[in-house]
ZADO-1210 file (C-alpha; in nm, 4 decimals, padded with zeros to 6 digits):
<atoms>
<atom x="10.2929" y="-01.2429" z="17.0121" code="MET" pos="1"/>
<atom x="10.4644" y="-01.4260" z="16.7377" code="GLN" pos="2"/>
<atom x="10.3532" y="-01.4981" z="16.3854" code="THR" pos="3"/>
<atom x="10.4167" y="-01.7681" z="16.1278" code="SER" pos="4"/>
<atom x="10.7125" y="-01.7438" z="15.8999" code="ASN" pos="5"/>
<atom x="10.5102" y="-01.6872" z="15.5893" code="GLU" pos="6"/>
<atom x="10.5646" y="-01.3634" z="15.3889" code="SER" pos="7"/>
<atom x="10.4320" y="-01.0815" z="15.6072" code="LEU" pos="8"/>
<atom x="10.4095" y="-00.7101" z="15.5560" code="THR" pos="9"/>
<atom x="10.5343" y="-00.4029" z="15.7291" code="CYS" pos="10"/>
<atom x="10.4586" y="-00.1665" z="15.4338" code="GLY" pos="11"/>
<atom x="10.1597" y="00.0539" z="15.3796" code="LYS" pos="12"/>
<atom x="09.8293" y="-00.1105" z="15.3105" code="LEU" pos="13"/>
<atom x="09.5767" y="00.1686" z="15.2818" code="HIS" pos="14"/>
<atom x="09.5496" y="00.4977" z="15.0904" code="GLU" pos="15"/>
<atom x="09.6435" y="00.7935" z="15.3028" code="GLY" pos="16"/>
<atom x="09.8225" y="00.5777" z="15.5616" code="GLU" pos="17"/>
<atom x="10.0804" y="00.7901" z="15.7527" code="PRO" pos="18"/>
<atom x="10.4465" y="00.7176" z="15.7574" code="ASP" pos="19"/>
<atom x="10.5191" y="00.4913" z="16.0594" code="ILE" pos="20"/>
<atom x="10.8715" y="00.3791" z="16.1388" code="ASP" pos="21"/>
<atom x="11.1124" y="00.3101" z="16.4225" code="VAL" pos="22"/>
<atom x="11.2298" y="00.6643" z="16.4633" code="PRO" pos="23"/>
<atom x="10.8740" y="00.7824" z="16.5049" code="LEU" pos="24"/>
<atom x="10.8053" y="00.5133" z="16.7607" code="VAL" pos="25"/>
<atom x="11.1185" y="00.6012" z="16.9532" code="ARG" pos="26"/>
<atom x="11.0200" y="00.9704" z="16.9565" code="GLU" pos="27"/>
<atom x="10.6669" y="00.8938" z="17.0809" code="LEU" pos="28"/>
<atom x="10.7905" y="00.6690" z="17.3564" code="ILE" pos="29"/>
<atom x="11.0504" y="00.9226" z="17.4668" code="ALA" pos="30"/>
<atom x="10.7917" y="01.2026" z="17.4769" code="ALA" pos="31"/>
<atom x="10.5059" y="01.0211" z="17.6416" code="GLN" pos="32"/>
<atom x="10.6551" y="00.7212" z="17.8281" code="PHE" pos="33"/>
<atom x="11.0076" y="00.8224" z="17.9081" code="PRO" pos="34"/>
<atom x="11.0488" y="00.5361" z="18.1589" code="ARG" pos="35"/>
<atom x="11.0592" y="00.3070" z="17.8550" code="TRP" pos="36"/>
<atom x="11.2872" y="00.5268" z="17.6331" code="SER" pos="37"/>
<atom x="11.5956" y="00.3174" z="17.7018" code="HIS" pos="38"/>
<atom x="11.4330" y="00.0006" z="17.5579" code="LEU" pos="39"/>
<atom x="11.5072" y="-00.1130" z="17.1976" code="PRO" pos="40"/>
<atom x="11.2435" y="-00.0731" z="16.9328" code="VAL" pos="41"/>
<atom x="11.2194" y="-00.3142" z="16.6429" code="GLU" pos="42"/>
<atom x="10.9441" y="-00.3455" z="16.3656" code="PRO" pos="43"/>
<atom x="10.7347" y="-00.6528" z="16.3895" code="PHE" pos="44"/>
<atom x="10.6026" y="-00.7910" z="16.0616" code="ALA" pos="45"/>
<atom x="10.2449" y="-00.9287" z="16.0707" code="SER" pos="46"/>
<atom x="09.9535" y="-00.9911" z="15.8507" code="SER" pos="47"/>
<atom x="09.7444" y="-00.7420" z="16.0518" code="GLY" pos="48"/>
<atom x="09.5903" y="-00.4608" z="15.8517" code="THR" pos="49"/>
<atom x="09.4738" y="-00.2172" z="16.1247" code="VAL" pos="50"/>
<atom x="09.7932" y="-00.1546" z="16.3164" code="ASN" pos="51"/>
<atom x="10.1678" y="-00.1202" z="16.2639" code="SER" pos="52"/>
<atom x="10.3297" y="-00.3178" z="16.5400" code="VAL" pos="53"/>
<atom x="10.6684" y="-00.2794" z="16.6969" code="PHE" pos="54"/>
<atom x="10.8495" y="-00.4725" z="16.9746" code="ARG" pos="55"/>
<atom x="10.9465" y="-00.2593" z="17.2722" code="LEU" pos="56"/>
<atom x="11.2006" y="-00.4400" z="17.4756" code="GLY" pos="57"/>
<atom x="11.1310" y="-00.8047" z="17.5477" code="ASP" pos="58"/>
<atom x="10.7915" y="-00.7697" z="17.7020" code="ASP" pos="59"/>
<atom x="10.5907" y="-00.5111" z="17.5164" code="MET" pos="60"/>
<atom x="10.4509" y="-00.4092" z="17.1785" code="THR" pos="61"/>
<atom x="10.3702" y="-00.0646" z="17.0476" code="VAL" pos="62"/>
<atom x="10.0586" y="-00.0524" z="16.8198" code="ARG" pos="63"/>
<atom x="10.0076" y="00.2496" z="16.5959" code="LEU" pos="64"/>
<atom x="09.6819" y="00.2509" z="16.3967" code="PRO" pos="65"/>
<atom x="09.7247" y="00.2759" z="16.0214" code="ARG" pos="66"/>
<atom x="09.3947" y="00.4540" z="15.9719" code="THR" pos="67"/>
<atom x="09.1546" y="00.6887" z="16.1616" code="ALA" pos="68"/>
<atom x="08.9059" y="00.4159" z="16.1968" code="GLY" pos="69"/>
<atom x="09.1663" y="00.1992" z="16.3554" code="GLY" pos="70"/>
<atom x="09.2413" y="00.4730" z="16.6087" code="ALA" pos="71"/>
<atom x="08.8938" y="00.4476" z="16.7516" code="GLU" pos="72"/>
<atom x="08.9828" y="00.0899" z="16.8626" code="ASP" pos="73"/>
<atom x="09.2405" y="00.2278" z="17.1121" code="VAL" pos="74"/>
<atom x="08.9737" y="00.3667" z="17.3402" code="ALA" pos="75"/>
<atom x="08.7550" y="00.0500" z="17.3043" code="MET" pos="76"/>
<atom x="09.0432" y="-00.1761" z="17.3998" code="GLU" pos="77"/>
<atom x="09.1489" y="00.0347" z="17.6912" code="SER" pos="78"/>
<atom x="08.8007" y="00.0431" z="17.8300" code="ARG" pos="79"/>
<atom x="08.6931" y="-00.3224" z="17.7766" code="TRP" pos="80"/>
<atom x="08.9976" y="-00.5446" z="17.7700" code="LEU" pos="81"/>
<atom x="09.0498" y="-00.5293" z="18.1509" code="PRO" pos="82"/>
<atom x="08.6808" y="-00.6215" z="18.2000" code="TRP" pos="83"/>
<atom x="08.6838" y="-00.9054" z="17.9508" code="LEU" pos="84"/>
<atom x="09.0179" y="-01.0563" z="18.0572" code="ALA" pos="85"/>
<atom x="08.8914" y="-01.2517" z="18.3576" code="PRO" pos="86"/>
<atom x="08.5837" y="-01.3723" z="18.1760" code="ARG" pos="87"/>
<atom x="08.7528" y="-01.5750" z="17.9059" code="VAL" pos="88"/>
<atom x="08.9674" y="-01.8878" z="17.9379" code="PRO" pos="89"/>
<atom x="09.2787" y="-01.7642" z="17.7447" code="VAL" pos="90"/>
<atom x="09.4968" y="-01.4630" z="17.7584" code="ALA" pos="91"/>
<atom x="09.3998" y="-01.1329" z="17.5956" code="VAL" pos="92"/>
<atom x="09.6033" y="-00.8152" z="17.5598" code="PRO" pos="93"/>
<atom x="09.6934" y="-00.6066" z="17.8524" code="SER" pos="94"/>
<atom x="09.6991" y="-00.2322" z="17.7725" code="VAL" pos="95"/>
<atom x="10.0013" y="-00.0866" z="17.9511" code="LEU" pos="96"/>
<atom x="09.9880" y="00.2668" z="17.8142" code="GLY" pos="97"/>
<atom x="09.7641" y="00.4786" z="17.6042" code="ARG" pos="98"/>
<atom x="09.9367" y="00.7313" z="17.3793" code="GLY" pos="99"/>
<atom x="09.8179" y="01.0553" z="17.2308" code="GLU" pos="100"/>
<atom x="09.8868" y="01.2169" z="16.8899" code="PRO" pos="101"/>
<atom x="10.2339" y="01.3626" z="16.8694" code="GLY" pos="102"/>
<atom x="10.5627" y="01.3910" z="16.6787" code="GLN" pos="103"/>
<atom x="10.3516" y="01.4275" z="16.3595" code="GLY" pos="104"/>
<atom x="10.1472" y="01.1147" z="16.4224" code="TYR" pos="105"/>
<atom x="09.7773" y="01.2026" z="16.4124" code="PRO" pos="106"/>
<atom x="09.5953" y="00.9508" z="16.6363" code="TRP" pos="107"/>
<atom x="09.5817" y="00.7699" z="16.9643" code="ALA" pos="108"/>
<atom x="09.8078" y="00.4580" z="16.9959" code="TRP" pos="109"/>
<atom x="09.8843" y="00.2030" z="17.2673" code="SER" pos="110"/>
<atom x="10.1439" y="-00.0039" z="17.4373" code="VAL" pos="111"/>
<atom x="10.0456" y="-00.3658" z="17.5097" code="HIS" pos="112"/>
<atom x="10.1972" y="-00.6544" z="17.7063" code="ARG" pos="113"/>
<atom x="10.3695" y="-00.9080" z="17.4761" code="TRP" pos="114"/>
<atom x="10.1828" y="-01.2336" z="17.4394" code="LEU" pos="115"/>
<atom x="10.3901" y="-01.5344" z="17.3307" code="ASP" pos="116"/>
<atom x="10.2647" y="-01.7836" z="17.0701" code="GLY" pos="117"/>
<atom x="10.2311" y="-01.8295" z="16.6980" code="GLU" pos="118"/>
<atom x="09.9418" y="-01.7634" z="16.4577" code="ASN" pos="119"/>
<atom x="09.7886" y="-02.0840" z="16.3311" code="PRO" pos="120"/>
<atom x="09.7787" y="-02.1331" z="15.9564" code="VAL" pos="121"/>
<atom x="09.4771" y="-02.2887" z="15.7788" code="ALA" pos="122"/>
<atom x="09.5685" y="-02.6343" z="15.6411" code="GLY" pos="123"/>
<atom x="09.8597" y="-02.6717" z="15.8908" code="ALA" pos="124"/>
<atom x="09.6798" y="-02.6965" z="16.2248" code="VAL" pos="125"/>
<atom x="09.8516" y="-02.9572" z="16.4350" code="THR" pos="126"/>
<atom x="09.5740" y="-03.0429" z="16.6791" code="ALA" pos="127"/>
<atom x="09.2513" y="-02.9368" z="16.4992" code="PRO" pos="128"/>
<atom x="08.9992" y="-03.1051" z="16.7273" code="ARG" pos="129"/>
<atom x="09.1601" y="-02.9634" z="17.0359" code="ALA" pos="130"/>
<atom x="09.1882" y="-02.6238" z="16.8830" code="LEU" pos="131"/>
<atom x="08.8207" y="-02.6387" z="16.7854" code="ALA" pos="132"/>
<atom x="08.7320" y="-02.7243" z="17.1447" code="GLU" pos="133"/>
<atom x="08.9400" y="-02.4273" z="17.2714" code="ASP" pos="134"/>
<atom x="08.7897" y="-02.1885" z="17.0274" code="LEU" pos="135"/>
<atom x="08.4376" y="-02.2960" z="17.1169" code="ALA" pos="136"/>
<atom x="08.5193" y="-02.2549" z="17.4924" code="ALA" pos="137"/>
<atom x="08.6495" y="-01.9007" z="17.4202" code="PHE" pos="138"/>
<atom x="08.3456" y="-01.8035" z="17.2188" code="VAL" pos="139"/>
<atom x="08.1040" y="-01.9588" z="17.4693" code="THR" pos="140"/>
<atom x="08.2697" y="-01.7699" z="17.7628" code="ALA" pos="141"/>
<atom x="08.2511" y="-01.4499" z="17.5642" code="LEU" pos="142"/>
<atom x="07.8909" y="-01.4962" z="17.4948" code="ARG" pos="143"/>
<atom x="07.8199" y="-01.5504" z="17.8670" code="ARG" pos="144"/>
<atom x="07.9671" y="-01.2155" z="17.9636" code="ALA" pos="145"/>
<atom x="07.7107" y="-00.9627" z="18.0635" code="ASP" pos="146"/>
<atom x="07.6246" y="-00.7588" z="17.7449" code="ALA" pos="147"/>
<atom x="07.4729" y="-00.4651" z="17.9354" code="THR" pos="148"/>
<atom x="07.6247" y="-00.1449" z="17.8247" code="GLY" pos="149"/>
<atom x="07.8595" y="-00.3084" z="17.5830" code="GLY" pos="150"/>
<atom x="07.9518" y="-00.1311" z="17.2528" code="PRO" pos="151"/>
<atom x="07.8024" y="-00.2474" z="16.9242" code="ALA" pos="152"/>
<atom x="08.0285" y="-00.5077" z="16.7628" code="ALA" pos="153"/>
<atom x="08.1676" y="-00.4158" z="16.4201" code="TYR" pos="154"/>
<atom x="07.9985" y="-00.7188" z="16.2638" code="ARG" pos="155"/>
<atom x="07.7282" y="-00.7658" z="16.5196" code="GLY" pos="156"/>
<atom x="07.4481" y="-00.6424" z="16.2894" code="GLY" pos="157"/>
<atom x="07.2590" y="-00.7874" z="16.0005" code="PRO" pos="158"/>
<atom x="07.4599" y="-00.9660" z="15.7316" code="LEU" pos="159"/>
<atom x="07.2916" y="-00.7511" z="15.4740" code="ALA" pos="160"/>
<atom x="07.4829" y="-00.4518" z="15.5952" code="ALA" pos="161"/>
<atom x="07.7743" y="-00.5825" z="15.3947" code="ASP" pos="162"/>
<atom x="07.5714" y="-00.6594" z="15.0750" code="ASP" pos="163"/>
<atom x="07.6880" y="-00.3655" z="14.8727" code="ASP" pos="164"/>
<atom x="08.0548" y="-00.4017" z="14.9592" code="GLU" pos="165"/>
<atom x="08.0449" y="-00.7817" z="14.8983" code="THR" pos="166"/>
<atom x="07.8889" y="-00.7444" z="14.5584" code="ARG" pos="167"/>
<atom x="08.1334" y="-00.4632" z="14.4659" code="ALA" pos="168"/>
<atom x="08.4279" y="-00.6983" z="14.5657" code="ALA" pos="169"/>
<atom x="08.2724" y="-00.9819" z="14.3406" code="ILE" pos="170"/>
<atom x="08.2559" y="-00.7279" z="14.0625" code="ALA" pos="171"/>
<atom x="08.6238" y="-00.6354" z="14.1117" code="ASP" pos="172"/>
<atom x="08.7138" y="-00.9988" z="14.1008" code="LEU" pos="173"/>
<atom x="08.5366" y="-01.0405" z="13.7737" code="ARG" pos="174"/>
<atom x="08.7215" y="-00.7578" z="13.6191" code="SER" pos="175"/>
<atom x="09.0764" y="-00.8264" z="13.7428" code="MET" pos="176"/>
<atom x="09.3043" y="-01.0471" z="13.5464" code="PRO" pos="177"/>
<atom x="09.3102" y="-01.3736" z="13.7453" code="ALA" pos="178"/>
<atom x="09.6666" y="-01.4805" z="13.6324" code="ASP" pos="179"/>
<atom x="09.8223" y="-01.1544" z="13.7480" code="ALA" pos="180"/>
<atom x="09.7655" y="-01.2063" z="14.1199" code="VAL" pos="181"/>
<atom x="09.6057" y="-01.5469" z="14.1399" code="ASP" pos="182"/>
<atom x="09.2455" y="-01.4180" z="14.1759" code="LEU" pos="183"/>
<atom x="09.0768" y="-01.7114" z="14.0061" code="ASP" pos="184"/>
<atom x="08.7309" y="-01.7343" z="14.1735" code="VAL" pos="185"/>
<atom x="08.4076" y="-01.8719" z="14.0485" code="ASP" pos="186"/>
<atom x="08.2182" y="-01.5437" z="14.0827" code="CYS" pos="187"/>
<atom x="07.8806" y="-01.7005" z="13.9846" code="ASP" pos="188"/>
<atom x="07.9159" y="-01.9643" z="14.2561" code="ALA" pos="189"/>
<atom x="08.0314" y="-01.6953" z="14.5129" code="ALA" pos="190"/>
<atom x="07.7270" y="-01.4803" z="14.4233" code="THR" pos="191"/>
<atom x="07.4891" y="-01.7876" z="14.4688" code="ALA" pos="192"/>
<atom x="07.6493" y="-01.8629" z="14.8093" code="ALA" pos="193"/>
<atom x="07.6209" y="-01.5002" z="14.9164" code="TRP" pos="194"/>
<atom x="07.2586" y="-01.4858" z="14.8138" code="ASP" pos="195"/>
<atom x="07.1873" y="-01.7965" z="15.0108" code="ALA" pos="196"/>
<atom x="07.3469" y="-01.6586" z="15.3121" code="ALA" pos="197"/>
<atom x="07.1369" y="-01.3435" z="15.2930" code="LEU" pos="198"/>
<atom x="06.8214" y="-01.5571" z="15.2948" code="ARG" pos="199"/>
<atom x="06.9012" y="-01.7005" z="15.6340" code="ALA" pos="200"/>
<atom x="06.6668" y="-01.5658" z="15.9117" code="PRO" pos="201"/>
<atom x="06.8022" y="-01.2672" z="16.1077" code="ALA" pos="202"/>
<atom x="06.9098" y="-01.3101" z="16.4674" code="TRP" pos="203"/>
<atom x="06.6174" y="-01.2492" z="16.6956" code="ASP" pos="204"/>
<atom x="06.7832" y="-01.3274" z="17.0343" code="GLY" pos="205"/>
<atom x="06.9434" y="-01.0822" z="17.2843" code="PRO" pos="206"/>
<atom x="07.2737" y="-00.9332" z="17.1931" code="PRO" pos="207"/>
<atom x="07.5848" y="-01.1167" z="17.3152" code="VAL" pos="208"/>
<atom x="07.9540" y="-01.0354" z="17.3401" code="TRP" pos="209"/>
<atom x="08.1456" y="-01.1302" z="17.0249" code="VAL" pos="210"/>
<atom x="08.5017" y="-01.0766" z="16.9145" code="HIS" pos="211"/>
<atom x="08.3852" y="-01.0423" z="16.5469" code="SER" pos="212"/>
<atom x="08.7281" y="-01.0792" z="16.3903" code="ASP" pos="213"/>
<atom x="08.8501" y="-01.4325" z="16.4800" code="LEU" pos="214"/>
<atom x="09.0986" y="-01.4504" z="16.1970" code="MET" pos="215"/>
<atom x="09.4087" y="-01.6739" z="16.2257" code="PRO" pos="216"/>
<atom x="09.6189" y="-01.3556" z="16.2635" code="GLY" pos="217"/>
<atom x="09.4194" y="-01.2671" z="16.5775" code="ASN" pos="218"/>
<atom x="09.4773" y="-01.6074" z="16.7383" code="LEU" pos="219"/>
<atom x="09.7860" y="-01.7352" z="16.9129" code="LEU" pos="220"/>
<atom x="09.8581" y="-02.1064" z="16.9711" code="VAL" pos="221"/>
<atom x="10.1252" y="-02.2942" z="17.1720" code="ARG" pos="222"/>
<atom x="10.1677" y="-02.6705" z="17.1159" code="ASP" pos="223"/>
<atom x="09.8519" y="-02.6645" z="16.8885" code="GLY" pos="224"/>
<atom x="09.6319" y="-02.5271" z="17.1592" code="ARG" pos="225"/>
<atom x="09.4784" y="-02.1780" z="17.1803" code="LEU" pos="226"/>
<atom x="09.6832" y="-01.9623" z="17.4213" code="SER" pos="227"/>
<atom x="09.5568" y="-01.6095" z="17.3435" code="ALA" pos="228"/>
<atom x="09.3201" y="-01.4044" z="17.1361" code="VAL" pos="229"/>
<atom x="09.4218" y="-01.0547" z="17.0405" code="ILE" pos="230"/>
<atom x="09.2938" y="-00.7476" z="16.8429" code="ASP" pos="231"/>
<atom x="08.9639" y="-00.6696" z="17.0220" code="PHE" pos="232"/>
<atom x="08.9066" y="-00.3432" z="16.8346" code="GLY" pos="233"/>
<atom x="08.6004" y="-00.4836" z="16.6590" code="THR" pos="234"/>
<atom x="08.4594" y="-00.6660" z="16.9618" code="ALA" pos="235"/>
<atom x="08.1285" y="-00.5707" z="17.1165" code="GLY" pos="236"/>
<atom x="07.7670" y="-00.7012" z="17.1564" code="VAL" pos="237"/>
<atom x="07.5360" y="-00.8289" z="16.8733" code="GLY" pos="238"/>
<atom x="07.4601" y="-01.1340" z="16.6596" code="ASP" pos="239"/>
<atom x="07.6758" y="-01.4326" z="16.7647" code="PRO" pos="240"/>
<atom x="07.7068" y="-01.5577" z="16.4020" code="ALA" pos="241"/>
<atom x="08.0118" y="-01.3441" z="16.3283" code="CYS" pos="242"/>
<atom x="08.2296" y="-01.5452" z="16.5634" code="ASP" pos="243"/>
<atom x="08.1633" y="-01.8656" z="16.3559" code="LEU" pos="244"/>
<atom x="08.3978" y="-01.7382" z="16.0745" code="ILE" pos="245"/>
<atom x="08.6853" y="-01.9375" z="16.2259" code="VAL" pos="246"/>
<atom x="08.5082" y="-02.2577" z="16.1142" code="ALA" pos="247"/>
<atom x="08.6067" y="-02.1682" z="15.7546" code="TRP" pos="248"/>
<atom x="08.9067" y="-01.9444" z="15.7866" code="ASN" pos="249"/>
<atom x="09.1061" y="-02.1949" z="16.0057" code="LEU" pos="250"/>
<atom x="08.9352" y="-02.5226" z="16.1082" code="LEU" pos="251"/>
<atom x="08.9410" y="-02.8131" z="15.8781" code="PRO" pos="252"/>
<atom x="08.6060" y="-02.9457" z="15.7362" code="ALA" pos="253"/>
<atom x="08.6092" y="-03.2632" z="15.9435" code="ASP" pos="254"/>
<atom x="08.5945" y="-03.0746" z="16.2799" code="VAL" pos="255"/>
<atom x="08.3452" y="-02.7996" z="16.1832" code="ARG" pos="256"/>
<atom x="08.0440" y="-02.9999" z="16.2938" code="GLU" pos="257"/>
<atom x="08.1941" y="-03.0626" z="16.6388" code="SER" pos="258"/>
<atom x="08.2740" y="-02.6858" z="16.6715" code="PHE" pos="259"/>
<atom x="07.9150" y="-02.6045" z="16.5689" code="ARG" pos="260"/>
<atom x="07.7710" y="-02.8643" z="16.8167" code="ALA" pos="261"/>
<atom x="07.9767" y="-02.7260" z="17.0948" code="ALA" pos="262"/>
<atom x="07.8283" y="-02.3735" z="17.0341" code="LEU" pos="263"/>
<atom x="07.4781" y="-02.5063" z="16.9718" code="GLY" pos="264"/>
<atom x="07.4508" y="-02.2959" z="16.6375" code="ALA" pos="265"/>
<atom x="07.1191" y="-02.3490" z="16.4724" code="ASP" pos="266"/>
<atom x="07.0821" y="-02.3580" z="16.0873" code="ASP" pos="267"/>
<atom x="07.0240" y="-01.9864" z="16.0511" code="ALA" pos="268"/>
<atom x="07.3148" y="-01.8806" z="16.2665" code="THR" pos="269"/>
<atom x="07.5545" y="-02.1251" z="16.1057" code="TRP" pos="270"/>
<atom x="07.4408" y="-01.9928" z="15.7600" code="ALA" pos="271"/>
<atom x="07.5001" y="-01.6310" z="15.8629" code="ARG" pos="272"/>
<atom x="07.8353" y="-01.7154" z="16.0084" code="GLY" pos="273"/>
<atom x="07.9378" y="-01.8805" z="15.6745" code="ARG" pos="274"/>
<atom x="07.8068" y="-01.5699" z="15.5034" code="GLY" pos="275"/>
<atom x="08.0312" y="-01.3472" z="15.7172" code="TRP" pos="276"/>
<atom x="08.3274" y="-01.5605" z="15.6308" code="ALA" pos="277"/>
<atom x="08.2603" y="-01.5374" z="15.2602" code="LEU" pos="278"/>
<atom x="08.1942" y="-01.1718" z="15.2600" code="SER" pos="279"/>
<atom x="08.5124" y="-01.0934" z="15.4470" code="MET" pos="280"/>
<atom x="08.7210" y="-01.3174" z="15.2186" code="ALA" pos="281"/>
<atom x="08.5640" y="-01.1680" z="14.8977" code="LEU" pos="282"/>
<atom x="08.6361" y="-00.8168" z="15.0174" code="ILE" pos="283"/>
<atom x="08.9875" y="-00.8970" z="15.1317" code="GLN" pos="284"/>
<atom x="09.1095" y="-01.0801" z="14.8300" code="LEU" pos="285"/>
<atom x="09.1104" y="-00.8028" z="14.5615" code="PRO" pos="286"/>
<atom x="09.2139" y="-00.5370" z="14.8154" code="TYR" pos="287"/>
<atom x="09.5069" y="-00.7227" z="14.9643" code="TYR" pos="288"/>
<atom x="09.6116" y="-00.9496" z="14.6724" code="ALA" pos="289"/>
<atom x="09.9343" y="-00.7687" z="14.6233" code="VAL" pos="290"/>
<atom x="10.0099" y="-00.5932" z="14.9550" code="THR" pos="291"/>
<atom x="09.9229" y="-00.8672" z="15.2044" code="ASN" pos="292"/>
<atom x="10.0017" y="-01.2234" z="15.0748" code="PRO" pos="293"/>
<atom x="09.9106" y="-01.3994" z="15.4032" code="VAL" pos="294"/>
<atom x="09.5670" y="-01.2448" z="15.4201" code="LEU" pos="295"/>
<atom x="09.5121" y="-01.2909" z="15.0458" code="ALA" pos="296"/>
<atom x="09.6009" y="-01.6626" z="15.0822" code="ALA" pos="297"/>
<atom x="09.3564" y="-01.7077" z="15.3672" code="ASN" pos="298"/>
<atom x="09.0825" y="-01.5323" z="15.1698" code="ALA" pos="299"/>
<atom x="09.1339" y="-01.7798" z="14.8814" code="ARG" pos="300"/>
<atom x="09.1198" y="-02.0662" z="15.1377" code="HIS" pos="301"/>
<atom x="08.7929" y="-01.9397" z="15.2825" code="VAL" pos="302"/>
<atom x="08.6238" y="-01.8842" z="14.9406" code="ILE" pos="303"/>
<atom x="08.7188" y="-02.2528" z="14.8391" code="ARG" pos="304"/>
<atom x="08.5847" y="-02.3902" z="15.1727" code="GLU" pos="305"/>
<atom x="08.2576" y="-02.1958" z="15.1681" code="VAL" pos="306"/>
<atom x="08.1889" y="-02.2699" z="14.7988" code="LEU" pos="307"/>
<atom x="08.2569" y="-02.6441" z="14.8609" code="ALA" pos="308"/>
<atom x="08.0111" y="-02.6314" z="15.1618" code="ASP" pos="309"/>
<atom x="07.7509" y="-02.4567" z="14.9452" code="HIS" pos="310"/>
<atom x="07.7862" y="-02.6971" z="14.6621" code="ALA" pos="311"/>
<atom x="07.7209" y="-02.9856" z="14.8989" code="CYS" pos="312"/>
<atom x="07.4372" y="-02.8146" z="15.0606" code="GLY" pos="313"/>
<atom x="07.5942" y="-02.8242" z="15.4013" code="THR" pos="314"/>
</atoms>
């Protein structure tokens, strides 16, 4: 599981985040998985915001949640990843061990099999049409999985559930000095685009499986093709619109329609998907502008792309 060479972060991202470092990981491994205690541990810088990630030997990663909410994902992935893996066309993480609180660390954690590949970068996709086809195939396969008994997806409910947080983020962007951290956003246009997304009809079909966080940092590519999808902590069943966010956070504009056609997204679903992409970007930008430059850069990209679509009426 490799990442791009852009500036990534290993530091703290959230208030109240515990101290997580190599000595802690070594202690946890020695206490709970002594069979791996001889393996080297190295920090792994990524743009992820939920887990601190460490390499364990050549073939494994240790993932320690940064927040209590992230710790809840450990049980979800342990339960559902083995079930989902044979139902999708690319690799997904294999959970090799589930750790418990210890050595002063307060939450559950996990050990995963290493997945090779690199995170794609918006604006630098080498095979955009092929990647769009791969993403559509993954989303389609996920939707076809039996949703019976599946957990509720993090973003599987109505778009309006994020209205307060999205408007608060727009207010933050209005009040922050744009030149200090490159937050220059047309907040009036963002508000208009958000209002338009909220007017889209709600999903009235059966719930389907969704990943709900198809950000570039959760995708791995090899030779331009999708090779793996990671970080399933927010996955579950709900409205399929949330898995359309990749159309704006990664895919170039000239392949969006083919991606949409491959998924058969109607106007309302497409509008809600664009709304999810905008909401996520607006919330991420002021929060991560200083601490996570990769995520902040992608948020700026998404806002530009969504506002351009909205201005054109597409």
